[in-house]
N, C-alpha and C positions, 0 to 999 in steps of 0.2 A: 180688903179686897172686894171688888164688886160682886154682884149676884152671880151665882153659878147658873149655867144654862140648864133650864128644865124644858125648854121648848126651842127647837132649832128654827123653824119657819115662823118668824115673828112678824114679818112684813114691815118692820120698822125701818128697814134699809131701802125700801122701794123708791124713796125720793133722792137716793144718792148719798145718804149719810149713814154713819155707823156709830154705835155707842162705845165709848171707852169705859174702862173699869171704874172711873170716878163718876159715871153717869153723864158725862159731857157728850154731846153729839158733834161729830166732825165730818167733813167731806171724805168720802171713800177715796178721793184723789189726794188727800193731804200727805205730806212727807211722813208723818207719824204712821199713817196706815200703810204706806208703801214699805216703810221699814219693818213694821209688824208682819206684813205679808212676805217679805223676803226672808225673815227669820223663820216663819212658818214653813215656807218652801224648803229652806235649808234643813229643817228638822225632818220634813217628809223625805227628802233625798237621803238623809242619814238612815231613816227607817228602811228605805229601799236597799241601801248598802248592807244593812244588817241581815238581809235575806241571803246574802252571799256567804260562802265558806270563808272563815278567817280564824286566826288564833283566838283563844278564849280571852286573853288579856286585852286584845284590841276590841273584841265584842263588848266586854265589860266597860271599857273606856267610852265607847260610842254610846252605850245606853246611858251612862252618866252625863255625857254631853247632851243627849236629847233632853234630859231633865233640866239641865242648866239653860238650854235654849228655851224651854218652856218658861223658866223663870225670867229670862231676858225678854221674851215676848210679853209676859205679864207686867214687867217693869215698864215696857214701852206703852202698854195700854193704860197705865195709871201715871200720868205725868207727875214727876217729883217723888215717886215711890221707889224704894230700892228692894229688889228681890234677888238680884245677882250679886253675890258676895265677893269680896276681893279674893277669897280662897279659891274661887272657881278659876280665876285667871292664873293664880299660882299653880293650880293642878295642871293646867294646860302647859305652862312653862316646864313643869317637871316631866310631863309626858313627852314634850318636844325633846328635852335633853336625853331622856331614856331611849327613845326610838331612834333619834338621829345618831346617837353614839354607835348603834348597831350597823349603820349603813356606810358603804364606801363613799369617799368624797366624790362629788360630781365633777366630771371633767368637761361636760358640755351640757347644754339644755336638754331636757327630756320632753318627749311628747306626752300629752295626756292620753296614754294608751297602755296596753299590756293586757293583763287578764281583766275580766269583767269587774271584779271587786275594785281593782286599782283604778280602772276607768271611772267607775262610779264615785270613788273617793275624789278624783279630779273634778267631777261635776260638783261635788259638795264644796270643794275648794273655791271654785269660781262663783258659786252662789253665796258663799260666805263673804267673798270680796265685794259682791254686789250689795249685800246687806250692810257691810261696813260702809260702803259709799253712801248708802241711804242714811245711815246714822250720822255720817259727817254732814250731809246736807241738812238733816234735821237739826243737828247741833249748831249749824250756822243761823238757824231761824229761832230756835228755842233752847233753853237751858236743859242739857241732859247730863247725866253722870258719865264719868269716863269709863267705868267698868264695862258696859256693853260694847263700846267701840273697841276697847282693848281685848275683850274676849273674842270678838269676831276676827280681829287682826291675828291673834295667836291661833285661833281655830283654823283659819285658812292656811297658815303655815303648817300646822299639825296635819291637816288633811293632805298636803303635799307629801309630807314625810310618811304618813300612813299609806299613801298610794305606792310609794317606793317599797315599804315593808310588804304590802300585799302583793306587789309584783314579784317578790322574792319567794313567795310561797311555792312549794313544790319545784324549787330550782329555777324559777324564772328570773327575769332581770328587767331593768328599766328599758324603755324604748327611746333610744337617743336620736336627737335631731341630726340629720345628715348635713352638717354645715360644710362650707367650703374649707374652713380652717381644719376641720378633722380630716377631710379628704386629702388636703396637701400634707398634713402630718403623716398620713399613712404611706405617702409616696417616698418619704425620705428614709 
């Protein structure tokens, strides 16, 4: 792994480049740097979500996800290096199955709303999707491992499910889209 930061303001990026973990310098506008930034933003949004009230098991899961996102960001910063292990994707699959099993089947689309924790989980979901799109774009230009893309794909699904779980705290529910189909079903 590259050097640990001991000084934050190095001025080495003043010319529009940044250093990767392998000491290569790339444009701050490169696909790799965009992907790293989106993963970092996602991790920050999860940190904000963790400021909210939530069940202890969800909190523990989100803290572990933050660690895995740091691994994913580290992997992106060192081309060809693997930090995110396949077990991390499996852990998300298991969490998806566990939490989804507790929820009623969706009858209609839901809005990214509800209580503040659920709304923040939806923000995390959308940032995860953006980060995934950046990884796909990077993968079209450079060889990258499948794990990071798979992890972000599963994570965005999990954040949707966790938003539903968080909306049910204290007797709440999802906020359903008021579609014409639902409106006409209610008339019959």
